[in-house]
C-alpha positions in Angstrom: 9.2 17.5 -17.8 8.3 16.7 -14.3 8.5 12.7 -12.7 6.7 11.1 -9.9 8.2 7.7 -8.7 6.7 5.2 -6.5 8.7 2.9 -4.5 7.3 -0.1 -3.0 7.8 -3.5 -0.9 5.6 -5.6 0.8 6.0 -8.8 2.9 9.3 -8.0 4.4 8.4 -9.8 7.5 11.1 -8.6 9.5 14.1 -8.9 7.0 14.7 -5.3 6.6 18.4 -5.2 7.3 20.5 -1.6 8.0 22.1 -2.2 4.9 18.6 -2.8 2.7 17.6 0.4 4.7 20.5 2.3 3.2 19.9 1.3 -0.3 16.6 2.2 -0.1 17.2 5.7 1.6 20.1 6.2 -1.0 17.9 5.2 -3.8 15.3 7.8 -2.9 18.0 10.8 -2.4 19.2 10.0 -6.3 16.0 9.7 -7.9 15.6 13.2 -6.1 18.8 14.6 -7.0 17.4 16.0 -10.5 15.4 18.5 -8.7 12.3 17.0 -11.2 11.0 13.8 -9.8 9.2 13.7 -6.2 9.2 10.5 -4.9 6.9 8.2 -2.5 7.4 4.9 -0.8 4.6 2.7 0.2 4.5 -0.8 1.8 1.7 -3.5 1.4 1.8 -5.2 4.9 3.7 -7.8 6.5 6.4 -6.0 7.8 7.1 -7.7 11.2 8.4 -10.5 12.9 5.1 -10.8 15.1 2.0 -11.9 13.9 -1.7 -11.3 14.4 -1.6 -14.2 17.8 2.3 -12.8 18.8 3.6 -9.4 20.0 7.0 -8.6 19.7 8.1 -5.5 22.1 10.9 -5.1 19.7 10.8 -5.0 15.9 13.9 -4.0 13.8 11.7 -3.1 10.9 9.7 -0.7 12.5 12.9 1.3 13.8 14.4 1.1 10.3 11.3 1.8 8.2 10.5 5.0 10.5 13.9 6.0 9.5 13.9 5.8 6.2 10.6 7.5 6.0 7.7 5.9 4.3 5.1 7.5 3.4 2.1 5.3 4.2 1.6 1.2 4.9 -1.4 -0.6 4.3 -2.3 -3.2 7.2 -1.4 -6.7 6.9 -2.2 -9.8 8.9 1.0 -9.2 10.5 0.5 -6.0 11.9 -3.1 -6.4 13.0 -3.3 -8.4 16.4 -6.6 -10.0 17.6 -6.3 -8.1 21.2 -6.9 -4.3 20.4 -4.4 -3.4 23.0 -1.7 -5.0 21.4 -2.8 -3.9 17.8 -3.0 -0.2 19.0 0.7 -0.8 20.9 1.9 -2.0 17.6 0.4 0.8 15.4 1.5 3.9 17.6 5.4 2.5 16.9 5.1 3.4 13.5 5.7 7.1 12.4 3.5 7.0 9.1 0.2 6.3 8.4 -1.3 2.7 8.6 -4.4 2.0 6.4 -7.2 0.0 6.3 -10.4 0.7 5.0 -12.7 -2.6 5.7 -11.1 -3.0 9.3 -13.5 -2.1 12.4 -13.4 -2.4 16.0 -16.9 -2.9 16.9 -19.4 -2.2 13.9 -18.5 1.3 13.4 -15.7 2.4 14.7 -12.5 2.3 12.7 -9.3 1.8 14.4 -7.3 3.4 11.9 -7.5 5.6 9.0 -9.2 3.9 5.7 -7.1 5.9 3.1 -4.9 9.4 2.9 -4.7 11.9 0.2 -1.4 13.8 -0.8 -0.8 16.6 -2.4 1.9 17.3 -4.8 2.9 19.2 -8.0 0.6 17.6 -10.2 -2.2 17.3 -7.7 -3.7 15.1 -5.5 -3.3 11.3 -4.6 -5.5 8.6 -3.2 -4.2 6.4 -1.2 -6.4 3.3 -0.2 -5.5 0.5 2.5 -7.0 -2.7 2.4 -6.3 -5.9 4.9 -7.1 -9.6 4.3 -9.8 -10.6 6.3 -9.4 -12.9 8.7 -12.7 -14.4 9.0 -15.9 -13.9 7.1 -18.0 -10.7 7.9 -20.6 -11.6 10.6 -19.0 -14.9 11.9 -19.2 -15.2 15.6 -15.9 -14.6 15.8 -16.8 -10.8 15.5 -18.8 -11.2 19.0 -15.8 -13.2 20.7 -12.8 -10.6 19.5 -14.7 -7.6 18.5 -13.0 -6.9 14.8 -15.0 -7.1 12.1 -13.9 -7.3 8.1 -15.7 -6.3 5.8 -15.6 -6.7 2.1 -12.7 -5.4 0.5 -15.0 -4.5 -2.8 -17.7 -3.1 -0.6 -15.1 -1.1 1.4 -13.0 -0.1 -2.2 -16.9 0.9 -3.8 -17.3 3.3 -0.4 -13.9 5.1 -0.7 -13.9 5.7 -5.0 -17.5 6.5 -4.5 -17.3 10.2 -4.4 -13.9 10.5 -6.1 -13.4 14.1 -6.2 -12.5 15.3 -9.9 -8.8 17.0 -8.7 -7.5 13.2 -8.0 -5.0 12.8 -10.5 -3.8 9.1 -9.4 -5.4 6.7 -7.3 -2.7 4.1 -5.2 -4.6 0.8 -3.8 -2.1 -0.9 -1.0 -3.5 -4.2 -1.0 -2.7 -6.9 1.2 -4.9 -9.5 -0.4 -2.9 -11.7 -2.6 -2.4 -11.4 -6.3 -5.5 -13.1 -7.4 -7.8 -10.9 -5.3 -5.9 -8.0 -6.6 -6.5 -8.8 -10.3 -10.1 -9.7 -9.5 -10.8 -6.4 -7.3 -9.4 -4.0 -10.7 -12.1 -5.4 -12.8 -14.6 -4.4 -10.6 -13.2 -0.9 -9.8 -12.9 -0.6 -13.6 -17.0 -1.6 -14.2 -18.1 0.7 -11.5 -15.5 3.9 -11.9 -14.1 3.4 -15.5 -15.2 7.1 -16.4 -12.7 8.6 -13.9 -10.1 6.0 -14.3 -10.1 6.6 -18.1 -7.7 9.7 -17.0 -6.6 8.9 -13.5 -4.0 5.8 -13.4 -4.9 3.3 -10.9 -1.9 1.5 -9.0 -2.4 -1.6 -7.2 0.7 -2.4 -5.2 0.0 -5.4 -3.5 1.1 -8.2 -1.4 0.6 -11.5 0.7 1.0 -14.0 -2.1 4.9 -13.3 -1.8 5.2 -13.3 -5.8 7.1 -10.8 -7.6 5.0 -9.6 -11.0 4.2 -6.6 -13.0 0.8 -6.1 -14.4 0.4 -3.2 -17.1 -3.0 -2.8 -18.6 -3.2 1.0 -20.8 -6.5 0.3 -22.2 -7.8 0.5 -18.3 -4.8 2.8 -17.0 -4.0 -0.2 -14.9 -0.9 -1.8 -13.0 -0.7 -4.3 -10.5 2.8 -4.8 -8.9 3.9 -7.1 -6.2 7.5 -6.8 -5.1 7.9 -10.6 -3.6 9.0 -11.0 -0.1 11.8 -10.6 2.6 12.9 -7.3 1.3 14.8 -8.4 -1.8 12.9 -6.4 -4.4 12.0 -2.6 -4.4 9.0 -1.9 -7.1 9.5 1.3 -8.8 6.8 2.6 -10.8 7.6 6.1 -13.3 5.1 8.1 -13.9 5.3 11.3 -16.4 3.4 14.2 -15.3 1.8 15.9 -18.9 1.5 19.3 -18.6 -0.8 20.0 -21.7 -3.1 17.5 -20.2 -2.3 18.1 -16.7 -2.2 14.2 -16.0 0.0 11.1 -14.9 1.0 8.9 -17.5 2.7 5.4 -16.0 6.0 5.4 -18.6 7.8 2.0 -16.7 7.7 -0.1 -13.7 11.2 -2.2 -12.4 12.1 -4.7 -9.5 14.6 -3.3 -8.3 17.0 -6.1 -6.3 17.6 -4.6 -2.8 19.6 -7.7 -1.6 19.7 -11.6 -0.5 19.4 -12.6 2.8 22.7 -14.8 3.8 
């Protein structure tokens, strides 16, 4: 039997300490120690102390996340910056992919990748990022600032429209908030249910600072938010079925990393 473990943080807001980073690293090594488990680590945005208007040249959390070795992260409103040069400099500080499928500089230029594909033993995984729109599409601010935020629903439809059959798992790193994630999951199921009947959809979310898990086994869907300030880590367990060649969602837990003093 072979397992895939998905670990997930969100809304760290600069609260990742060396002790918490060590805990996450040790948890990854513990899970891998049986030789039958692969581990991926994601974040859904707002990891930093800086914001879309404040640029801090030194971010401890960025350094610690690089040291742990995250797989990918969605752009939250705190990774984003209204000044393009500040955003570019900030993004260059991360050693792993930053993702946003609905963020553009101008009408067509994507400053970072919308998604990535990861190949593991059981097949391919598609990972997509979503950023919370800072103003409506077509707003006057697009001309003033140069940034365009498209509809998250439209962005996801574009990413999933030509989903290949060898994609065994779809992971959506969303910084839209819990209610938006639930609404989006309904839309995705309506449009792509034929494919998703055998392909689990994990929506790993943030932005609303909630800690919860929602599982709908009939739709092969899991939505999980870990809460905020690096206090908890979401851990999703998926079993690889060697007969059907599919991933099966088996369990999900929130593990306490540590509380701030």
